[in-house]
One Martini backbone bead per residue (centre of mass of N, CA, C, O) as a GRO file, in nm:
protein
  107
    1MET     BB    1 -22.157  15.266  11.290
    2ALA     BB    2 -22.010  15.072  11.074
    3GLY     BB    3 -21.793  15.258  10.849
    4GLN     BB    4 -21.864  15.531  10.991
    5GLY     BB    5 -21.848  15.839  11.066
    6ARG     BB    6 -21.840  16.068  11.344
    7MET     BB    7 -21.956  16.333  11.497
    8VAL     BB    8 -21.847  16.575  11.717
    9THR     BB    9 -22.022  16.676  11.987
   10SER     BB   10 -22.129  16.801  12.281
   11LYS     BB   11 -22.186  16.503  12.393
   12THR     BB   12 -21.892  16.381  12.257
   13LYS     BB   13 -21.685  16.542  12.395
   14SER     BB   14 -21.374  16.563  12.476
   15ALA     BB   15 -21.144  16.618  12.752
   16VAL     BB   16 -20.876  16.696  12.598
   17GLY     BB   17 -21.031  16.879  12.376
   18SER     BB   18 -21.097  17.043  12.095
   19LYS     BB   19 -21.314  16.840  11.852
   20TRP     BB   20 -21.461  16.997  11.640
   21GLY     BB   21 -21.560  16.824  11.346
   22ARG     BB   22 -21.439  16.555  11.381
   23VAL     BB   23 -21.368  16.264  11.200
   24MET     BB   24 -21.429  15.926  11.290
   25MET     BB   25 -21.280  15.637  11.188
   26ARG     BB   26 -21.372  15.310  11.120
   27SER     BB   27 -21.368  14.991  11.090
   28ARG     BB   28 -21.539  14.775  10.866
   29PHE     BB   29 -21.358  14.518  10.956
   30ARG     BB   30 -21.440  14.268  11.194
   31VAL     BB   31 -21.287  14.038  11.406
   32HIS     BB   32 -21.478  13.785  11.610
   33LEU     BB   33 -21.270  13.577  11.761
   34ALA     BB   34 -21.269  13.362  11.992
   35ARG     BB   35 -21.074  13.173  12.183
   36PRO     BB   36 -21.228  12.900  12.151
   37ALA     BB   37 -21.227  12.904  11.840
   38VAL     BB   38 -20.921  12.904  11.803
   39LYS     BB   39 -20.870  12.647  11.967
   40ARG     BB   40 -21.033  12.458  11.781
   41MET     BB   41 -20.865  12.506  11.528
   42CYS     BB   42 -20.596  12.406  11.647
   43ARG     BB   43 -20.687  12.121  11.725
   44ARG     BB   44 -20.772  12.041  11.433
   45ALA     BB   45 -20.468  12.092  11.323
   46GLY     BB   46 -20.277  11.954  11.582
   47THR     BB   47 -20.256  12.089  11.846
   48VAL     BB   48 -20.137  12.007  12.174
   49GLY     BB   49 -20.047  12.238  12.318
   50PRO     BB   50 -20.020  12.532  12.420
   51ILE     BB   51 -20.135  12.867  12.363
   52SER     BB   52 -20.040  13.157  12.269
   53ALA     BB   53 -20.138  13.487  12.278
   54LEU     BB   54 -20.022  13.567  11.988
   55VAL     BB   55 -20.183  13.360  11.816
   56TYR     BB   56 -20.464  13.485  11.817
   57GLU     BB   57 -20.400  13.742  11.651
   58GLU     BB   58 -20.278  13.598  11.404
   59ILE     BB   59 -20.532  13.436  11.329
   60ARG     BB   60 -20.718  13.677  11.289
   61CYS     BB   61 -20.555  13.797  11.051
   62ILE     BB   62 -20.570  13.552  10.862
   63VAL     BB   63 -20.879  13.531  10.846
   64LYS     BB   64 -20.930  13.814  10.740
   65GLU     BB   65 -20.769  13.785  10.472
   66TYR     BB   66 -20.925  13.541  10.362
   67VAL     BB   67 -21.209  13.667  10.356
   68LYS     BB   68 -21.138  13.906  10.177
   69ALA     BB   69 -21.050  13.737   9.930
   70VAL     BB   70 -21.316  13.584   9.884
   71VAL     BB   71 -21.502  13.833   9.854
   72LYS     BB   72 -21.350  13.965   9.622
   73ASN     BB   73 -21.390  13.730   9.422
   74ALA     BB   74 -21.701  13.723   9.434
   75VAL     BB   75 -21.741  14.011   9.327
   76ALA     BB   76 -21.593  13.971   9.058
   77ILE     BB   77 -21.780  13.750   8.951
   78SER     BB   78 -22.048  13.913   8.964
   79GLU     BB   79 -21.949  14.142   8.774
   80CYS     BB   80 -21.893  13.958   8.523
   81THR     BB   81 -22.216  13.868   8.529
   82PHE     BB   82 -22.398  14.123   8.588
   83LYS     BB   83 -22.438  14.112   8.909
   84SER     BB   84 -22.558  14.216   9.245
   85THR     BB   85 -22.557  13.914   9.341
   86ILE     BB   86 -22.434  13.678   9.555
   87SER     BB   87 -22.382  13.354   9.502
   88ILE     BB   88 -22.305  13.033   9.565
   89ASP     BB   89 -22.134  12.994   9.308
   90ASN     BB   90 -21.944  13.229   9.363
   91MET     BB   91 -21.833  13.122   9.633
   92ARG     BB   92 -21.732  12.850   9.528
   93LEU     BB   93 -21.528  12.973   9.322
   94ALA     BB   94 -21.368  13.145   9.525
   95LEU     BB   95 -21.276  12.904   9.699
   96LYS     BB   96 -21.132  12.759   9.468
   97TRP     BB   97 -20.920  12.987   9.418
   98GLU     BB   98 -20.811  12.952   9.728
   99GLY     BB   99 -20.817  12.616   9.780
  100SER     BB  100 -21.139  12.558   9.881
  101THR     BB  101 -21.312  12.298   9.821
  102ILE     BB  102 -21.660  12.247   9.795
  103TYR     BB  103 -21.928  12.032   9.879
  104GLY     BB  104 -22.232  12.055   9.777
  105GLY     BB  105 -22.532  12.239   9.763
  106GLY     BB  106 -22.663  12.072   9.502
  107LYS     BB  107 -22.467  12.046   9.227
   0.00000   0.00000   0.00000
């Protein structure tokens, strides 16, 4: 399960040494942008030449931080309205706060 630690038991004991009872925490938020997706984004932004291998990881980090900021704003908006569900209007306003106004989708 992502986001939860798992206990090391006799079946999952490492060969390095005894690690009984150690809780291993994993990252809760993983960005899984494939290279072709990053390449499409770069081409759409106007990149003409080849893309360096370091650019892929940098773009993954940038996208991860952007999505985290948008979700954080959307959660803050829903908490201010005393609702436990994030609606489309909350996401629309959070995107507007980040500088990416989207149009359509109803209202």
